[in-house]
C-alpha positions as YAML, in Angstrom:
chain: A
units: angstrom
residues:
- id: 1
  name: MET
  ca: [0.34, 0.20, -0.08]
- id: 2
  name: GLU
  ca: [1.40, 3.52, -1.00]
- id: 3
  name: LYS
  ca: [1.75, 6.04, 1.58]
- id: 4
  name: ASN
  ca: [-0.21, 8.31, -0.70]
- id: 5
  name: SER
  ca: [-3.61, 6.56, 0.24]
- id: 6
  name: GLU
  ca: [-3.60, 7.38, 3.56]
- id: 7
  name: LYS
  ca: [-6.36, 9.26, 4.90]
- id: 8
  name: PRO
  ca: [-5.76, 12.16, 6.87]
- id: 9
  name: SER
  ca: [-6.59, 12.32, 10.58]
- id: 10
  name: ALA
  ca: [-8.78, 14.85, 11.91]
- id: 11
  name: ASN
  ca: [-5.77, 17.67, 12.56]
- id: 12
  name: GLN
  ca: [-3.93, 16.90, 9.29]
- id: 13
  name: ILE
  ca: [-4.75, 17.97, 5.85]
- id: 14
  name: LYS
  ca: [-3.69, 16.38, 2.44]
- id: 15
  name: ILE
  ca: [-2.33, 18.51, -0.31]
- id: 16
  name: LYS
  ca: [-2.10, 17.50, -3.99]
- id: 17
  name: LEU
  ca: [-0.25, 19.65, -6.54]
- id: 18
  name: ILE
  ca: [-2.24, 20.23, -9.35]
- id: 19
  name: HIS
  ca: [-0.37, 22.91, -11.69]
- id: 20
  name: SER
  ca: [3.39, 23.05, -12.32]
- id: 21
  name: ALA
  ca: [5.69, 25.57, -11.06]
- id: 22
  name: ILE
  ca: [6.93, 26.71, -14.03]
- id: 23
  name: CYS
  ca: [6.48, 30.66, -14.48]
- id: 24
  name: THR
  ca: [5.76, 31.02, -10.80]
- id: 25
  name: ASN
  ca: [7.95, 33.76, -8.85]
- id: 26
  name: PRO
  ca: [10.85, 32.08, -6.68]
- id: 27
  name: LYS
  ca: [8.97, 32.53, -3.80]
- id: 28
  name: GLN
  ca: [6.28, 30.29, -4.92]
- id: 29
  name: ARG
  ca: [8.62, 27.46, -6.04]
- id: 30
  name: LYS
  ca: [10.58, 27.75, -2.42]
- id: 31
  name: THR
  ca: [7.05, 27.32, -0.79]
- id: 32
  name: LEU
  ca: [6.19, 24.18, -2.84]
- id: 33
  name: CYS
  ca: [9.67, 22.81, -2.26]
- id: 34
  name: ALA
  ca: [9.33, 23.38, 1.38]
- id: 35
  name: LEU
  ca: [5.94, 21.58, 1.57]
- id: 36
  name: GLY
  ca: [7.77, 18.82, -0.33]
- id: 37
  name: LEU
  ca: [5.60, 19.15, -3.69]
- id: 38
  name: THR
  ca: [8.26, 18.62, -6.64]
- id: 39
  name: LYS
  ca: [6.03, 16.76, -9.09]
- id: 40
  name: ILE
  ca: [2.44, 17.25, -10.44]
- id: 41
  name: ASN
  ca: [-0.19, 14.85, -8.59]
- id: 42
  name: GLN
  ca: [2.28, 14.38, -5.61]
- id: 43
  name: VAL
  ca: [0.35, 14.40, -2.35]
- id: 44
  name: LYS
  ca: [1.51, 14.83, 1.18]
- id: 45
  name: VAL
  ca: [-0.05, 14.74, 4.33]
- id: 46
  name: MET
  ca: [0.74, 17.49, 6.61]
- id: 47
  name: PRO
  ca: [-0.31, 18.64, 10.10]
- id: 48
  name: ASP
  ca: [-3.10, 21.63, 10.10]
- id: 49
  name: ASN
  ca: [-1.37, 24.33, 11.50]
- id: 50
  name: GLU
  ca: [-1.11, 28.11, 10.83]
- id: 51
  name: CYS
  ca: [2.01, 27.79, 9.34]
- id: 52
  name: ILE
  ca: [1.27, 25.14, 6.84]
- id: 53
  name: ARG
  ca: [-1.95, 27.29, 6.25]
- id: 54
  name: GLY
  ca: [0.09, 30.36, 5.31]
- id: 55
  name: MET
  ca: [2.28, 28.13, 3.04]
- id: 56
  name: ILE
  ca: [-0.85, 27.00, 1.13]
- id: 57
  name: LYS
  ca: [-1.95, 30.51, 1.10]
- id: 58
  name: VAL
  ca: [1.13, 31.33, -1.23]
- id: 59
  name: VAL
  ca: [0.51, 28.55, -3.58]
- id: 60
  name: SER
  ca: [-3.13, 28.33, -3.55]
- id: 61
  name: HIS
  ca: [-3.54, 28.59, -7.17]
- id: 62
  name: LEU
  ca: [-1.23, 25.55, -7.67]
- id: 63
  name: VAL
  ca: [-2.45, 22.99, -5.08]
- id: 64
  name: GLN
  ca: [-6.19, 21.48, -4.10]
- id: 65
  name: VAL
  ca: [-6.50, 20.79, -0.41]
- id: 66
  name: GLU
  ca: [-8.43, 18.12, 1.21]
- id: 67
  name: GLN
  ca: [-9.26, 18.14, 4.81]
...
């Protein structure tokens, strides 16, 4: 079983990269790398806190978030 198929718990969110980082500004590319998202359709399960929410807000047009 792959790690990507795990369902997030109550205090975690699932973040999926749905658009390429090409033609984005450097701050957005660094934010995606900090989230661990480097390839399209890659999914990461992260803790739901203010820091992660702020990072998602910077790249909201590139990612899809599930709770």
